[in-house]
Residue frames as a rotation matrix with the C-alpha (Angstrom) as fourth column:
MET 1
-0.872 0.119 -0.475 32.33
-0.284 -0.914 0.291 79.66
-0.399 0.389 0.830 43.34
ASP 2
-0.052 0.954 0.297 28.66
0.142 0.301 -0.943 79.64
-0.988 -0.007 -0.151 42.47
GLN 3
-0.819 -0.286 0.497 28.21
0.487 0.109 0.866 78.88
-0.302 0.952 0.050 38.77
THR 4
0.037 0.941 0.336 24.72
0.996 -0.061 0.059 80.34
0.076 0.333 -0.940 38.79
SER 5
0.435 0.087 -0.896 25.88
0.395 -0.913 0.104 83.83
-0.809 -0.399 -0.432 39.74
GLY 6
0.996 -0.021 0.085 27.17
0.065 -0.470 -0.880 86.42
0.058 0.882 -0.467 37.32
LEU 7
0.482 -0.874 0.054 30.68
-0.699 -0.347 0.626 86.21
-0.529 -0.339 -0.778 38.74
ARG 8
0.982 -0.162 0.102 33.03
0.190 0.767 -0.613 84.67
0.021 0.621 0.783 36.24
THR 9
0.310 -0.911 0.272 36.33
0.012 -0.282 -0.959 86.42
0.951 0.301 -0.076 37.02
LEU 10
0.871 -0.132 -0.474 38.57
0.492 0.189 0.850 85.87
-0.023 -0.973 0.229 40.01
PHE 11
0.511 -0.720 0.469 41.28
-0.300 -0.661 -0.688 88.36
0.805 0.211 -0.554 40.98
ALA 12
0.709 -0.392 -0.586 44.19
0.695 0.533 0.483 87.08
0.123 -0.750 0.650 43.09
ASP 13
0.779 -0.402 0.481 46.18
-0.355 -0.915 -0.191 89.91
0.517 -0.021 -0.856 44.68
SER 14
0.174 -0.822 -0.543 49.78
0.433 0.559 -0.707 89.08
0.884 -0.112 0.453 45.61
THR 15
-0.181 -0.161 0.970 49.41
-0.665 -0.706 -0.242 91.42
0.724 -0.689 0.021 48.58
TYR 16
0.506 0.511 0.695 47.86
-0.858 0.379 0.346 88.47
-0.087 -0.771 0.631 50.37
ALA 17
0.636 -0.352 -0.687 50.51
-0.111 0.839 -0.532 85.97
0.764 0.415 0.495 49.29
THR 18
0.810 -0.461 0.363 52.90
-0.360 0.099 0.928 84.27
-0.464 -0.882 -0.085 51.68
ARG 19
0.356 -0.778 -0.518 56.54
-0.797 0.037 -0.603 83.69
0.488 0.627 -0.607 50.86
GLU 20
0.999 -0.027 -0.025 58.02
0.035 0.908 0.418 80.26
0.012 -0.418 0.908 51.42
SER 21
0.467 -0.884 0.027 61.59
-0.126 -0.036 0.991 79.33
-0.875 -0.466 -0.128 52.28
SER 22
0.026 -0.432 0.901 62.20
0.834 0.506 0.218 78.32
-0.551 0.746 0.374 48.66
GLY 23
-0.853 -0.310 -0.420 61.50
0.093 -0.882 0.462 81.87
-0.513 0.355 0.781 47.53
ALA 24
-0.697 0.668 0.261 58.15
0.467 0.146 0.872 80.95
0.545 0.730 -0.413 45.97
PHE 25
-0.811 0.542 0.222 54.99
-0.576 -0.669 -0.471 82.84
-0.107 -0.509 0.854 46.76
ARG 26
-0.796 0.593 -0.118 51.75
0.567 0.800 0.194 81.06
0.209 0.087 -0.974 47.63
ILE 27
-0.690 0.701 0.179 48.22
-0.712 -0.703 0.010 82.45
0.133 -0.120 0.984 47.33
VAL 28
-0.896 0.442 0.044 45.54
0.402 0.849 -0.345 80.33
-0.190 -0.291 -0.938 49.01
LEU 29
-0.632 0.743 0.220 42.11
-0.201 -0.431 0.880 80.81
0.748 0.512 0.422 47.49
GLN 30
-0.892 0.317 0.322 39.50
-0.346 -0.022 -0.938 81.35
-0.290 -0.948 0.129 50.19
GLU 31
0.172 0.983 -0.061 36.68
-0.739 0.087 -0.668 80.24
-0.652 0.160 0.741 47.92
GLN 32
-0.308 -0.242 0.920 36.33
0.226 0.921 0.318 76.91
-0.924 0.306 -0.228 46.14
ILE 33
-0.345 0.141 -0.928 36.27
-0.855 -0.455 0.249 77.06
-0.387 0.879 0.278 42.36
GLU 34
-0.028 0.436 0.900 33.92
0.117 0.895 -0.430 74.62
-0.993 0.093 -0.076 40.65
VAL 35
-0.422 -0.135 -0.897 34.46
-0.852 -0.280 0.443 73.86
-0.311 0.951 0.003 36.97
SER 36
0.472 0.674 0.568 32.00
-0.376 0.737 -0.562 71.46
-0.798 0.051 0.601 35.36
SER 37
-0.046 -0.529 0.847 32.97
0.485 0.730 0.482 69.00
-0.874 0.433 0.223 32.63
ASP 38
0.357 0.233 0.904 31.81
0.932 -0.151 -0.329 71.37
0.060 0.961 -0.271 29.89
GLN 39
0.997 -0.057 0.045 33.72
-0.062 -0.993 0.097 74.41
0.040 -0.100 -0.994 31.18
VAL 40
0.268 -0.963 0.030 37.34
0.740 0.186 -0.647 75.53
0.617 0.195 0.762 31.09
LEU 41
0.884 -0.115 -0.452 39.30
0.277 -0.652 0.706 77.42
-0.376 -0.750 -0.544 33.73
TRP 42
0.264 -0.837 0.479 42.13
0.860 -0.021 -0.510 79.59
0.437 0.547 0.714 32.45
ILE 43
0.276 -0.300 -0.913 44.37
0.522 -0.751 0.404 82.47
-0.807 -0.589 -0.051 33.51
ASP 44
0.620 0.082 0.780 44.42
0.775 -0.219 -0.593 85.17
0.122 0.972 -0.199 30.87
GLU 45
0.446 -0.492 0.747 46.59
-0.045 -0.846 -0.531 87.83
0.894 0.203 -0.399 32.49
ILE 46
0.517 -0.391 -0.761 49.34
0.854 0.184 0.486 88.13
-0.050 -0.902 0.430 35.09
SER 47
0.703 -0.252 0.665 50.62
-0.003 -0.936 -0.352 91.58
0.711 0.245 -0.659 36.00
VAL 48
0.281 -0.708 -0.648 54.02
0.958 0.247 0.145 92.06
0.058 -0.662 0.747 37.67
VAL 49
0.968 0.093 0.233 54.71
0.075 -0.994 0.084 95.47
0.239 -0.063 -0.969 39.16
GLY 50
0.602 -0.797 0.042 58.31
-0.580 -0.400 0.710 96.72
-0.549 -0.452 -0.703 39.16
ASN 51
0.246 -0.652 -0.717 61.52
-0.836 0.232 -0.498 95.26
0.491 0.722 -0.488 37.80
VAL 52
0.645 -0.038 0.764 61.99
-0.459 0.779 0.427 91.57
-0.611 -0.626 0.484 38.54
PRO 53
0.055 -0.710 -0.702 65.25
-0.998 -0.018 -0.061 90.53
0.031 0.704 -0.709 36.88
GLN 54
-0.574 -0.318 0.754 64.89
-0.471 0.882 0.012 86.93
-0.669 -0.349 -0.656 38.07
ILE 55
0.492 0.788 0.369 62.17
-0.041 0.445 -0.895 86.28
-0.870 0.425 0.251 35.49
SER 56
-0.443 -0.678 -0.586 63.81
-0.733 -0.102 0.672 84.82
-0.515 0.728 -0.452 32.41
THR 57
0.050 0.438 -0.898 63.15
-0.884 0.439 0.164 82.29
0.466 0.785 0.409 29.69
HIS 58
-0.516 -0.294 -0.805 64.20
0.028 0.933 -0.359 79.61
0.856 -0.207 -0.473 32.19
ASN 59
-0.810 0.237 -0.536 62.07
0.568 0.096 -0.817 80.90
-0.143 -0.967 -0.213 35.04
GLN 60
-0.858 0.504 -0.097 58.73
-0.507 -0.806 0.306 82.01
0.076 0.311 0.947 33.69
ASN 61
-0.523 0.679 -0.515 56.23
0.230 0.695 0.682 79.32
0.820 0.238 -0.520 34.64
LEU 62
-0.303 0.545 0.782 53.26
-0.915 -0.396 -0.078 79.65
0.267 -0.739 0.619 36.93
TYR 63
-0.818 -0.029 -0.575 52.67
0.071 0.986 -0.150 76.60
0.572 -0.163 -0.804 39.10
VAL 64
-0.107 0.863 0.494 49.21
-0.919 -0.276 0.283 75.87
0.381 -0.424 0.822 40.42
VAL 65
-0.983 -0.164 -0.080 48.65
-0.113 0.890 -0.441 73.10
0.144 -0.425 -0.894 42.97
GLU 66
-0.084 0.992 -0.097 45.18
-0.661 0.017 0.750 71.59
0.745 0.127 0.654 42.72
ARG 67
-0.949 -0.258 0.183 44.31
-0.295 0.514 -0.805 70.11
0.114 -0.818 -0.564 46.12
CYS 68
-0.014 0.963 -0.268 41.33
-0.609 0.205 0.767 67.77
0.793 0.174 0.584 46.44
PRO 69
-0.087 0.036 0.996 40.10
-0.948 0.302 -0.094 65.89
-0.305 -0.952 0.008 49.52
LYS 70
-0.012 0.112 -0.994 40.26
-0.511 0.854 0.103 62.10
0.860 0.509 0.047 49.55
THR 71
-0.714 -0.176 -0.677 39.92
0.330 0.768 -0.549 59.12
0.617 -0.616 -0.490 51.90
PHE 72
-0.262 0.739 0.620 36.49
-0.678 -0.599 0.426 60.14
0.686 -0.309 0.658 53.09
VAL 73
-0.983 0.059 0.172 35.05
-0.104 0.597 -0.796 58.70
-0.150 -0.800 -0.581 56.28
TRP 74
-0.523 0.824 -0.221 31.76
-0.394 -0.004 0.919 57.19
0.756 0.567 0.327 55.15
GLN 75
-0.353 0.390 -0.850 30.90
0.668 0.741 0.063 55.08
0.655 -0.546 -0.522 58.16
GLY 76
-0.457 0.262 -0.850 28.45
0.772 -0.357 -0.525 56.91
-0.441 -0.897 -0.040 60.41
GLN 77
-0.977 0.138 -0.160 27.29
-0.199 -0.860 0.469 59.33
-0.073 0.490 0.868 57.71
THR 78
-0.369 0.921 0.122 23.52
0.536 0.318 -0.782 59.90
-0.759 -0.223 -0.611 57.43
PRO 79
-0.998 0.036 -0.054 22.64
-0.065 -0.553 0.830 61.01
0.000 0.832 0.555 53.89
THR 80
-0.312 0.950 -0.022 19.02
-0.168 -0.078 -0.983 61.89
-0.935 -0.303 0.184 53.15
LEU 81
-0.529 0.286 0.799 16.72
0.808 0.457 0.372 60.79
-0.259 0.842 -0.473 50.34
PRO 82
-0.793 0.224 0.567 14.65
0.196 -0.787 0.585 63.24
0.577 0.575 0.580 48.27
ASP 83
0.253 0.967 0.030 11.68
0.228 -0.090 0.970 62.76
0.940 -0.239 -0.243 50.63
GLY 84
0.240 -0.242 0.940 13.84
-0.766 -0.643 0.030 63.62
0.597 -0.727 -0.340 53.65
THR 85
0.990 0.110 -0.090 14.32
-0.043 0.838 0.545 60.06
0.135 -0.535 0.834 54.91
ALA 86
0.296 -0.929 0.223 17.69
-0.955 -0.282 0.090 59.76
-0.021 -0.239 -0.971 56.67
LEU 87
0.762 -0.159 -0.627 19.83
-0.061 0.947 -0.314 56.72
0.644 0.278 0.712 55.87
SER 88
0.670 -0.594 0.445 22.60
-0.574 -0.035 0.818 55.19
-0.471 -0.804 -0.364 57.94
ILE 89
0.517 -0.608 -0.603 25.96
-0.460 0.396 -0.795 54.00
0.722 0.688 -0.075 56.60
ALA 90
0.663 -0.273 0.697 27.50
-0.596 0.372 0.712 51.16
-0.454 -0.887 0.084 58.61
ALA 91
-0.483 -0.860 -0.167 30.41
-0.846 0.409 0.341 48.78
-0.225 0.306 -0.925 58.16
ASN 92
0.265 0.565 -0.782 29.40
-0.750 0.630 0.201 45.64
0.606 0.533 0.590 56.30
PRO 93
0.099 -0.222 0.970 29.24
-0.891 0.413 0.186 42.86
-0.442 -0.883 -0.157 58.93
HIS 94
0.818 0.324 0.475 29.13
-0.114 0.901 -0.418 40.15
-0.564 0.288 0.774 56.23
ARG 95
0.481 -0.662 -0.575 32.55
-0.876 -0.331 -0.352 40.78
0.043 0.673 -0.739 54.66
ASP 96
-0.534 -0.772 0.344 34.05
-0.799 0.594 0.091 37.57
-0.275 -0.226 -0.934 56.04
ALA 97
0.319 0.751 0.578 31.16
-0.442 0.657 -0.610 35.43
-0.838 -0.061 0.542 54.78
SER 98
0.607 -0.139 0.782 32.68
0.662 0.633 -0.401 34.99
-0.440 0.761 0.477 51.33
GLU 99
-0.529 -0.847 0.046 35.23
0.688 -0.397 0.608 36.43
-0.497 0.353 0.793 48.95
ASP 100
-0.323 0.507 0.799 32.39
0.734 -0.400 0.550 38.00
0.598 0.764 -0.243 46.99
MET 101
0.724 0.671 -0.160 31.04
0.597 -0.493 0.633 39.78
0.346 -0.554 -0.757 50.07
TYR 102
0.161 -0.746 -0.646 34.47
0.890 -0.173 0.421 40.95
-0.426 -0.643 0.636 51.19
GLN 103
-0.585 -0.459 0.669 34.70
0.756 -0.607 0.245 43.68
0.294 0.649 0.702 48.54
PHE 104
0.186 0.757 0.627 31.71
0.314 -0.650 0.692 45.57
0.931 0.068 -0.359 49.94
LEU 105
-0.770 -0.636 -0.051 32.85
0.294 -0.282 -0.913 47.84
0.566 -0.718 0.405 52.75
TYR 106
-0.884 0.447 0.138 29.50
-0.421 -0.631 -0.652 49.34
-0.204 -0.634 0.746 53.73
ILE 107
-0.633 0.775 -0.007 25.88
0.728 0.597 0.336 48.38
0.264 0.208 -0.942 54.18
THR 108
-0.910 0.415 -0.026 22.83
-0.393 -0.879 -0.270 50.64
-0.135 -0.236 0.962 54.07
ALA 109
-0.546 0.811 0.210 19.22
0.700 0.579 -0.418 49.74
-0.461 -0.081 -0.884 54.73
LEU 110
-0.946 0.318 0.068 16.76
-0.197 -0.727 0.658 51.29
0.258 0.609 0.750 52.30
PRO 111
-0.529 0.805 0.271 13.07
-0.549 -0.081 -0.832 51.81
-0.647 -0.588 0.485 53.12
GLY 112
-0.116 0.599 0.792 10.14
0.387 0.762 -0.520 49.90
-0.915 0.246 -0.320 51.64
THR 113
-0.838 -0.213 -0.502 9.68
-0.378 -0.437 0.817 50.04
-0.393 0.874 0.286 47.87
PRO 114
-0.017 0.904 0.426 6.00
0.113 0.425 -0.898 49.49
-0.993 0.033 -0.110 46.98
GLN 115
-0.529 -0.145 0.836 5.33
0.792 0.272 0.547 48.73
-0.307 0.951 -0.029 43.36
GLY 116
0.446 0.767 0.462 4.26
0.892 -0.422 -0.161 51.66
0.071 0.484 -0.872 41.24
ASN 117
0.998 -0.064 0.023 6.46
-0.066 -0.995 0.075 54.52
0.018 -0.076 -0.997 42.46
THR 118
0.378 -0.920 0.100 9.97
-0.278 -0.010 0.961 53.12
-0.883 -0.391 -0.260 42.16
GLY 119
0.219 -0.286 -0.933 10.22
-0.975 -0.025 -0.222 51.69
0.040 0.958 -0.284 38.67
TRP 120
-0.825 -0.496 0.271 10.69
-0.523 0.852 -0.033 48.19
-0.214 -0.169 -0.962 40.02
SER 121
-0.299 0.705 -0.643 8.51
-0.590 0.393 0.705 45.29
0.750 0.590 0.298 38.86
TYR 122
-0.121 0.244 -0.962 8.21
0.594 0.794 0.127 43.76
0.795 -0.556 -0.241 42.31
GLN 123
0.638 0.386 0.667 7.21
-0.300 -0.673 0.676 44.90
0.710 -0.631 -0.313 45.78
ALA 124
-0.283 -0.720 -0.634 9.62
0.590 0.391 -0.707 45.11
0.756 -0.574 0.314 48.70
PRO 125
0.547 0.656 0.519 7.46
0.066 -0.652 0.755 46.68
0.834 -0.379 -0.401 51.41
ASN 126
0.887 -0.225 -0.404 9.90
0.443 0.165 0.881 45.78
-0.131 -0.960 0.246 54.19
GLY 127
0.630 -0.683 -0.369 12.83
-0.580 -0.730 0.361 47.50
-0.517 -0.013 -0.856 52.50
SER 128
0.896 -0.435 -0.086 15.96
0.212 0.590 -0.779 46.45
0.390 0.680 0.621 50.66
THR 129
0.660 -0.733 -0.165 19.69
0.267 0.023 0.964 46.17
-0.702 -0.680 0.210 51.36
LEU 130
0.902 -0.432 -0.006 22.48
-0.203 -0.412 -0.888 48.08
0.381 0.802 -0.459 49.65
LEU 131
0.555 -0.832 -0.006 26.05
0.509 0.333 0.794 46.74
-0.658 -0.444 0.609 49.83
TRP 132
0.920 -0.159 0.357 28.61
0.214 -0.559 -0.801 49.14
0.327 0.814 -0.480 48.39
TYR 133
0.248 -0.880 -0.405 32.14
0.721 -0.112 0.684 50.51
-0.647 -0.461 0.607 48.32
PRO 134
0.779 -0.080 -0.623 33.83
-0.365 -0.865 -0.345 53.58
-0.511 0.496 -0.702 46.80
ASP 135
0.806 -0.546 0.228 36.27
0.543 0.530 -0.652 52.93
0.235 0.649 0.723 43.96
ASP 136
-0.060 -0.959 -0.278 39.86
0.997 -0.074 0.039 54.22
-0.058 -0.275 0.960 43.93
THR 137
-0.577 -0.127 0.807 38.76
0.382 -0.915 0.129 57.71
0.722 0.383 0.576 42.83
GLU 138
-0.731 0.418 -0.539 36.13
0.566 -0.069 -0.821 57.86
-0.380 -0.906 -0.186 45.63
CYS 139
-0.715 0.509 -0.479 33.88
-0.617 -0.782 0.090 59.55
-0.329 0.360 0.873 43.07
LYS 140
-0.183 0.642 -0.744 32.10
-0.645 0.493 0.584 56.32
0.742 0.587 0.325 42.14
PHE 141
-0.277 0.215 0.936 30.11
-0.808 0.475 -0.348 54.06
-0.520 -0.853 0.041 44.45
VAL 142
-0.581 0.063 -0.811 29.97
-0.506 0.753 0.421 50.45
0.637 0.655 -0.406 43.29
ALA 143
-0.562 0.481 0.672 26.95
-0.731 0.091 -0.676 48.70
-0.387 -0.872 0.300 44.76
ARG 144
-0.800 0.488 -0.350 24.51
0.208 0.772 0.601 45.82
0.563 0.408 -0.718 44.78
LEU 145
-0.514 0.737 0.438 20.92
-0.855 -0.478 -0.199 46.50
0.063 -0.478 0.876 45.68
TYR 146
-0.971 0.120 -0.206 19.50
0.134 0.990 -0.051 43.29
0.198 -0.077 -0.977 47.15
HIS 147
-0.307 0.947 0.098 15.76
-0.405 -0.223 0.887 42.68
0.861 0.233 0.451 47.04
THR 148
0.168 0.277 -0.946 15.73
0.705 0.636 0.312 41.70
0.688 -0.720 -0.088 50.72
ASP 149
0.765 0.105 0.635 15.32
-0.282 -0.832 0.477 43.88
0.579 -0.544 -0.607 53.77
ILE 150
-0.097 -0.976 0.195 18.37
-0.644 -0.088 -0.760 44.16
0.759 -0.200 -0.620 56.01
SER 151
-0.026 0.121 0.992 16.87
-0.959 0.277 -0.059 42.21
-0.282 -0.953 0.109 58.92
ALA 152
0.749 0.377 0.545 16.35
-0.232 0.920 -0.317 39.13
-0.621 0.111 0.776 56.74
PHE 153
0.590 -0.566 -0.576 19.55
-0.747 -0.112 -0.656 39.45
0.307 0.817 -0.489 54.68
ASP 154
0.753 -0.354 0.555 21.51
-0.024 0.828 0.560 36.19
-0.658 -0.435 0.615 54.56
PRO 155
0.158 -0.760 -0.631 25.01
-0.879 -0.399 0.260 36.45
-0.449 0.513 -0.731 53.03
ALA 156
-0.663 -0.377 0.647 24.98
-0.133 0.909 0.394 32.70
-0.737 0.175 -0.653 52.33
ASN 157
-0.426 0.613 0.665 21.81
0.899 0.369 0.236 33.10
-0.101 0.699 -0.708 50.27
PRO 158
-0.774 -0.003 -0.633 21.42
0.171 -0.964 -0.204 36.82
-0.609 -0.267 0.747 49.51
GLY 159
0.184 0.932 0.313 18.91
0.618 0.138 -0.774 36.40
-0.765 0.335 -0.550 46.70
LEU 160
0.359 0.059 0.931 18.22
0.907 -0.258 -0.334 38.65
0.220 0.964 -0.146 43.74
PHE 161
0.092 -0.351 -0.932 19.98
0.465 -0.812 0.352 41.97
-0.880 -0.466 0.088 43.30
ASP 162
0.898 0.081 0.433 20.57
0.420 -0.456 -0.785 44.81
0.134 0.886 -0.443 40.86
GLU 163
-0.193 -0.977 -0.090 24.00
0.972 -0.203 0.119 46.21
-0.134 -0.065 0.989 40.03
VAL 164
0.864 0.453 0.220 23.92
0.473 -0.880 -0.048 49.98
0.172 0.145 -0.974 40.63
ALA 165
-0.273 -0.962 -0.017 26.49
0.938 -0.262 -0.229 52.75
0.216 -0.078 0.973 40.69
GLY 166
0.778 0.501 -0.380 26.58
0.590 -0.790 0.167 56.20
-0.216 -0.354 -0.910 42.23
THR 167
-0.038 -0.760 0.649 28.52
0.693 -0.488 -0.531 59.32
0.720 0.430 0.545 41.26
PHE 168
0.531 0.167 -0.831 29.58
0.813 -0.374 0.445 61.39
-0.237 -0.912 -0.334 44.27
SER 169
0.110 -0.477 0.872 30.59
0.422 -0.772 -0.476 65.06
0.900 0.420 0.116 44.15
TYR 170
-0.202 -0.232 -0.951 32.21
0.979 -0.083 -0.188 66.51
-0.035 -0.969 0.244 47.25
ILE 171
-0.969 -0.118 0.219 31.43
0.150 -0.979 0.137 69.98
0.198 0.166 0.966 45.87
THR 172
-0.294 0.941 0.167 27.65
-0.510 -0.303 0.805 69.47
0.808 0.151 0.569 45.87
GLY 173
-0.719 -0.019 0.695 27.62
-0.659 0.337 -0.672 66.88
-0.221 -0.941 -0.255 48.66
GLN 174
0.383 0.920 0.081 25.38
-0.790 0.372 -0.488 64.61
-0.479 0.123 0.869 46.62
CYS 175
-0.798 -0.469 0.380 25.55
-0.194 0.795 0.575 61.10
-0.571 0.385 -0.725 45.19
ILE 176
0.116 0.808 -0.577 23.47
-0.937 -0.103 -0.333 60.55
-0.329 0.580 0.745 42.06
TRP 177
-0.290 -0.176 0.941 22.68
-0.179 0.976 0.127 56.90
-0.940 -0.132 -0.315 41.37
SER 178
-0.966 -0.119 -0.228 22.38
-0.250 0.221 0.943 55.08
-0.062 0.968 -0.243 38.06
PRO 179
-0.340 0.922 -0.184 18.93
-0.845 -0.214 0.490 54.34
0.413 0.322 0.852 36.57
ARG 180
-0.277 0.233 -0.932 18.80
0.144 0.969 0.200 50.85
0.950 -0.079 -0.302 38.10
MET 181
-0.903 0.019 -0.430 18.37
0.426 -0.114 -0.898 52.51
-0.067 -0.993 0.095 41.47
PRO 182
0.072 0.994 0.084 14.69
0.991 -0.081 0.111 53.36
0.117 0.075 -0.990 42.14
ALA 183
-0.132 -0.126 0.983 14.09
0.405 -0.912 -0.063 57.07
0.905 0.390 0.171 41.54
THR 184
0.811 0.516 0.277 12.86
-0.039 -0.425 0.904 57.59
0.584 -0.744 -0.325 45.11
PHE 185
0.770 -0.578 -0.272 16.35
0.530 0.340 0.777 56.64
-0.356 -0.742 0.568 46.36
SER 186
-0.312 -0.902 0.300 18.37
0.938 -0.241 0.250 59.14
-0.153 0.359 0.921 44.31
PRO 187
0.027 -0.997 -0.078 20.12
-0.100 0.075 -0.992 61.39
0.995 0.035 -0.097 44.94
TRP 188
0.395 -0.086 -0.914 21.65
0.904 0.212 0.371 60.93
0.162 -0.973 0.162 48.36
THR 189
0.474 -0.233 0.849 22.31
-0.066 -0.971 -0.230 64.31
0.878 0.053 -0.475 49.96
PHE 190
0.022 -0.585 -0.811 25.14
0.866 0.417 -0.277 64.34
0.500 -0.696 0.516 52.47
GLY 191
0.952 0.284 -0.112 24.86
0.303 -0.839 0.453 68.05
0.035 -0.465 -0.885 53.21
GLU 192
0.587 -0.809 -0.031 28.23
-0.722 -0.540 0.432 69.02
-0.366 -0.231 -0.901 54.58
VAL 193
0.291 -0.575 -0.765 31.21
-0.655 0.463 -0.597 67.37
0.698 0.674 -0.242 52.93
PRO 194
0.957 0.016 -0.290 32.07
0.167 0.786 0.595 64.08
0.237 -0.618 0.750 54.68
VAL 195
0.649 -0.758 0.066 35.26
-0.480 -0.341 0.808 64.17
-0.590 -0.556 -0.586 56.70
ALA 196
0.833 -0.492 -0.251 38.36
-0.024 0.422 -0.906 63.55
0.552 0.761 0.340 54.57
THR 197
0.846 -0.531 -0.052 41.50
0.178 0.190 0.965 62.23
-0.502 -0.826 0.255 56.23
ALA 198
-0.250 -0.947 0.200 43.87
0.597 0.011 0.802 63.08
-0.762 0.320 0.563 53.37
THR 199
0.576 0.353 -0.737 44.28
-0.351 -0.708 -0.613 65.27
-0.738 0.612 -0.284 50.32
MET 200
0.256 -0.466 0.847 45.54
0.832 0.552 0.052 64.69
-0.492 0.691 0.529 46.80
ASP 201
0.263 -0.273 -0.925 47.73
-0.218 -0.951 0.219 67.33
-0.940 0.144 -0.310 45.18
THR 202
0.432 -0.127 0.893 48.09
0.854 0.375 -0.360 67.73
-0.290 0.918 0.270 41.43
LEU 203
-0.215 -0.611 -0.762 50.70
0.212 -0.790 0.575 70.14
-0.953 -0.038 0.299 40.09
ARG 204
0.667 0.428 0.611 49.62
0.709 -0.110 -0.697 72.16
-0.231 0.897 -0.376 37.06
ILE 205
-0.428 -0.834 -0.347 52.21
0.528 -0.543 0.653 74.14
-0.733 0.096 0.673 35.09
ILE 206
0.697 0.716 0.045 50.83
0.516 -0.456 -0.725 77.12
-0.499 0.528 -0.687 33.22
């Protein structure tokens, strides 16, 4: 649901519900509802037409299943930078080099970073190397931004790096990086939501 529009109310008509073998009714919302951290989603009215004697003090709850995608397939994705440059996400070929390198699942080559337009105090005209992995929530990217271009990257002697982190939203399809990431490299725009191989269900009782 677009937060910028004037629409703030959603009507769910039980006419379009499906009945399950347990006797419960399920209404699948055809439109995604986005609620930011400073907003609240609530149901203020439920109307039941006719006499339903089964509703009692022991059977009066409304159950909402919140289903979110998870286990995204990142390898092969090509997010774009603000200037339109397309990046490539590949499996980290240096994972077996050391225990420290093993934690980073992916590697991404970043373009040249000339001094003056990135916020960095050094020049990396040949590019830099980002090693990263998503945390357990898959909403945070944990990364190291090495000051060496990917063709010269040596896992035995990787050199200087900055610790950076990204916040990914599958609703917007963007990853916004922390301030240690040069401004020209944030956000990453994935466009369509990356493929998810699983979902996570959370039961809410209203």
